[in-house]
C-alpha positions as CSV (number, residue, x, y, z in Angstrom):
1,X,102.7,159.2,74.3
2,X,100.4,156.5,73.0
3,X,99.7,153.1,74.7
4,X,101.7,151.4,72.0
5,X,104.8,153.4,72.9
6,X,104.5,152.6,76.6
7,X,107.5,150.5,77.8
8,X,106.7,147.7,80.2
9,X,109.5,146.5,82.5
10,X,109.5,142.8,83.3
11,X,108.6,142.0,86.9
12,X,111.3,139.8,88.5
13,X,109.8,139.4,92.0
14,X,108.1,136.0,91.4
15,X,111.4,134.6,90.0
16,X,113.4,135.9,93.1
17,X,110.7,134.4,95.4
18,X,110.9,131.1,93.6
19,X,114.7,131.0,93.9
20,X,114.5,131.8,97.6
21,X,111.9,129.0,98.1
22,X,114.2,126.5,96.3
23,X,117.2,127.5,98.5
24,X,115.1,127.1,101.6
25,X,114.0,123.7,100.4
26,X,117.6,122.7,99.8
27,X,118.6,123.9,103.3
28,X,115.7,122.0,104.8
29,X,116.6,118.8,103.0
30,X,120.3,119.2,104.1
31,X,119.3,119.7,107.7
32,X,117.0,116.6,107.6
33,X,119.8,114.5,106.0
34,X,122.4,115.7,108.6
35,X,119.9,115.1,111.4
36,X,119.1,111.6,110.1
37,X,122.8,110.7,109.9
38,X,123.5,112.0,113.5
39,X,120.4,110.1,114.8
40,X,121.5,106.9,113.1
41,X,125.0,107.3,114.5
42,X,123.7,107.8,118.0
43,X,121.4,104.8,117.7
44,X,124.4,102.7,116.6
45,X,126.6,103.9,119.5
46,X,123.8,103.4,122.0
47,X,123.2,99.9,120.7
48,X,126.9,99.1,121.0
49,X,126.9,100.4,124.5
50,X,123.8,98.4,125.4
51,X,125.3,95.2,123.9
52,X,128.6,95.9,125.6
53,X,127.0,96.0,129.0
54,X,124.5,93.2,128.2
55,X,127.2,90.7,127.1
56,X,129.7,91.8,129.8
57,X,127.2,90.6,132.3
58,X,127.3,87.2,130.5
59,X,131.1,87.1,130.4
60,X,131.1,87.3,126.6
61,X,133.4,89.8,124.9
62,X,131.2,92.4,123.0
63,X,133.4,92.3,119.9
64,X,132.6,88.5,119.4
65,X,128.9,89.2,118.8
66,X,127.7,90.7,115.5
67,X,124.5,92.6,115.1
68,X,123.1,94.9,112.4
69,X,122.6,98.6,113.0
70,X,118.8,98.1,113.1
71,X,119.2,95.4,115.8
72,X,121.4,97.8,117.8
73,X,118.8,100.5,117.4
74,X,116.0,98.2,118.5
75,X,117.6,97.3,121.8
76,X,118.9,100.9,122.6
77,X,116.1,103.3,121.6
78,X,114.2,103.1,124.9
79,X,117.0,104.0,127.3
80,X,118.5,106.5,124.8
81,X,115.3,108.4,124.6
82,X,114.1,107.9,128.2
83,X,117.3,109.2,129.9
84,X,117.6,112.5,128.0
85,X,113.8,113.1,128.4
86,X,114.0,112.4,132.1
87,X,117.0,114.7,132.4
88,X,115.2,117.5,130.6
89,X,112.1,117.0,132.8
90,X,114.1,116.9,136.1
91,X,116.3,119.8,134.9
92,X,113.3,121.8,134.0
93,X,111.7,121.2,137.4
94,X,115.0,122.0,139.2
95,X,115.6,125.3,137.4
96,X,111.9,126.2,137.7
97,X,112.0,125.8,141.5
98,X,115.3,127.6,141.6
99,X,114.1,130.7,139.7
100,X,110.8,130.7,141.6
101,X,112.8,130.8,144.9
102,X,115.0,133.5,143.4
103,X,112.1,135.7,142.4
104,X,110.6,135.3,145.8
105,X,113.8,136.1,147.6
106,X,115.0,138.9,145.3
107,X,113.3,141.7,147.2
108,X,114.9,140.6,150.4
109,X,118.3,140.3,148.7
110,X,118.0,143.8,147.3
111,X,116.9,145.2,150.6
112,X,119.8,143.6,152.4
113,X,122.3,144.9,149.8
114,X,120.9,148.4,150.1
115,X,121.2,148.2,153.9
116,X,124.7,146.9,153.7
117,X,125.7,149.7,151.2
118,X,124.3,152.4,153.4
119,X,126.0,150.9,156.4
120,X,129.5,150.7,154.9
121,X,129.3,153.9,152.8
122,X,132.2,153.1,150.7
123,X,132.6,155.0,147.4
124,X,134.7,153.2,144.9
125,X,136.7,155.2,142.4
126,X,135.6,155.1,138.8
127,X,137.2,152.2,137.0
128,X,136.9,151.6,133.3
129,X,137.7,148.2,131.7
130,X,140.0,148.3,128.7
131,X,138.6,147.7,125.3
132,X,138.7,144.2,124.0
133,X,140.4,143.7,120.6
134,X,138.9,141.9,117.6
135,X,141.4,139.0,118.0
136,X,140.5,138.5,121.7
137,X,136.8,138.5,120.8
138,X,137.3,135.8,118.3
139,X,139.1,133.7,120.8
140,X,136.3,134.2,123.3
141,X,133.8,133.2,120.7
142,X,135.9,130.1,119.9
143,X,136.0,129.3,123.7
144,X,132.2,129.6,123.8
145,X,131.7,127.2,120.9
146,X,134.2,124.7,122.4
147,X,132.4,124.9,125.7
148,X,129.0,124.1,124.1
149,X,130.5,121.3,122.1
150,X,132.1,119.9,125.3
151,X,128.8,120.0,127.1
152,X,127.1,118.2,124.2
153,X,129.8,115.5,124.0
154,X,129.6,115.0,127.8
155,X,125.9,114.7,127.7
156,X,126.1,112.1,124.9
157,X,128.8,110.2,126.8
158,X,126.7,110.2,129.9
159,X,123.7,108.9,128.0
160,X,125.8,106.1,126.5
161,X,127.1,105.2,130.0
162,X,123.5,105.0,131.3
163,X,122.6,102.8,128.3
164,X,125.5,100.5,129.1
165,X,124.5,100.2,132.7
166,X,120.9,99.4,131.6
167,X,122.2,96.7,129.3
168,X,124.3,95.2,132.1
169,X,121.3,95.1,134.4
170,X,119.2,93.4,131.7
171,X,122.0,90.9,131.0
172,X,122.3,90.0,134.7
173,X,118.5,89.5,135.0
174,X,118.6,87.2,132.0
175,X,121.4,85.1,133.3
176,X,119.8,84.6,136.7
177,X,116.2,84.3,135.7
178,X,115.6,83.7,132.0
179,X,118.4,81.5,130.7
180,X,116.8,78.5,129.0
181,X,118.2,75.0,129.8
182,X,119.9,73.3,126.8
183,X,120.5,69.7,125.8
184,X,123.0,68.9,123.1
185,X,122.6,65.6,121.1
186,X,125.5,64.3,119.2
187,X,126.3,61.1,117.3
188,X,129.9,61.1,118.4
189,X,131.9,61.9,121.5
190,X,132.7,65.6,121.8
191,X,135.0,67.5,124.1
192,X,132.3,68.5,126.5
193,X,132.1,66.9,130.0
194,X,130.1,63.9,131.1
195,X,127.9,62.8,128.2
196,X,125.0,60.5,128.7
197,X,124.9,57.7,126.0
198,X,121.5,56.8,124.7
199,X,121.2,53.7,122.4
200,X,118.7,54.0,119.5
201,X,117.5,51.7,116.8
202,X,116.1,54.2,114.4
203,X,115.8,53.0,110.8
204,X,116.8,49.5,111.8
205,X,120.3,50.5,112.8
206,X,121.9,50.4,116.2
207,X,123.1,53.9,116.9
208,X,124.3,55.6,120.0
209,X,123.6,59.2,120.7
210,X,125.4,61.2,123.3
211,X,123.4,63.7,125.3
212,X,125.2,66.7,127.0
213,X,122.9,68.4,129.5
214,X,123.1,70.8,132.4
215,X,123.8,73.8,130.1
216,X,122.0,77.2,130.0
217,X,121.6,79.3,126.9
218,X,123.1,82.8,126.8
219,X,122.6,83.8,123.2
220,X,122.7,82.5,119.6
221,X,124.8,84.4,117.1
222,X,126.3,83.6,113.7
223,X,125.2,79.9,114.0
224,X,126.9,79.5,117.4
225,X,125.3,78.8,120.8
226,X,126.8,80.5,123.8
227,X,126.2,78.3,126.8
228,X,127.2,78.1,130.5
229,X,126.8,75.7,133.4
230,X,127.9,77.4,136.6
231,X,127.8,81.0,138.0
232,X,130.5,82.7,139.8
233,X,129.1,83.5,143.2
234,X,131.2,86.7,143.5
235,X,130.4,88.4,140.2
236,X,127.1,86.6,139.4
237,X,128.5,86.0,135.9
238,X,128.9,82.7,134.1
239,X,132.0,80.9,135.4
240,X,132.8,79.4,132.0
241,X,131.2,80.2,128.6
242,X,131.0,77.4,126.0
243,X,130.9,78.5,122.3
244,X,129.2,75.7,120.4
245,X,129.0,75.4,116.6
246,X,125.4,74.3,115.8
247,X,126.6,72.2,112.8
248,X,128.6,69.8,115.1
249,X,125.5,68.5,116.8
250,X,122.6,66.3,115.7
251,X,120.0,68.2,117.8
252,X,119.8,71.1,120.2
253,X,116.9,71.0,122.7
254,X,115.8,74.1,124.4
255,X,114.0,73.5,127.7
256,X,112.2,75.8,130.2
257,X,114.3,78.3,132.1
258,X,115.0,78.0,135.8
259,X,116.0,80.6,138.3
260,X,119.7,80.6,139.3
261,X,119.4,83.4,141.9
262,X,120.2,81.0,144.7
263,X,123.7,80.5,143.1
264,X,124.4,84.2,143.6
265,X,124.5,85.1,147.3
266,X,124.8,88.8,146.8
267,X,121.6,88.8,144.8
268,X,119.6,87.2,147.7
269,X,117.7,89.2,150.2
270,X,118.1,88.3,153.8
271,X,115.2,86.7,155.5
272,X,114.3,88.9,158.5
273,X,112.2,86.1,160.1
274,X,114.9,83.5,160.0
275,X,115.9,81.9,163.3
276,X,119.6,82.5,164.1
277,X,121.7,79.4,164.4
278,X,123.3,78.9,167.8
279,X,126.7,77.4,167.9
280,X,127.8,75.3,170.9
281,X,130.5,76.8,173.0
282,X,133.0,74.9,175.0
283,X,133.5,75.8,178.7
284,X,136.9,75.7,180.3
């Protein structure tokens, strides 16, 4: 047979390898997309949990405040990552110590069991477990999957609860230590309490401005100021929240914050060096 009569079969291996690479790339893109969606959803849920705890400490309903998903993620990413990371670290340390102790104590345990077996000398009859059917195995597999999903959901719910507690703690600290003082200036009488009139001759006209002071700023959202004056000494939350539309006032002055910790007795630490007060007693 001459070289011209030789039949060459086409080699399809490179084509198959290229198709496999394309399928692997598609699977990778699908996993990245799914992971990104789950990550964004967790950030949003964590942000809602943080905002719920934060504004609950301010006596503001969480549904009355609107944030974008990026703002929710900005306030929640730290506790959402820190808590699982710390749980993995602590869990790893715990199980590492547990298995180390188990490996050290295993020889003693085996020796004790051997001694107990020789002491009792009980011979158990042969017992064979029945075969498990295919349907039962499927139900067992389903139970395993449900158990893993339940563990994952419980871990997520626990993380969201920790994020909410963290938000509540930050909200309380803001109310007691960082709430800026606010002055509202209006050209007409408003429904707020005890305004201070201030005459003015700006522009050659006699005008009277009304100043409402004594307020503290909680937050600004959707063109509204959330203010308060007094703190409930029992809950350490604002006693009354004022929702002010910014367009109704001529000017809003933000002043330096002042600590309100003295208004919350349960937030105060007892002074161990204080002299006790002696009360006079009547003698019969």
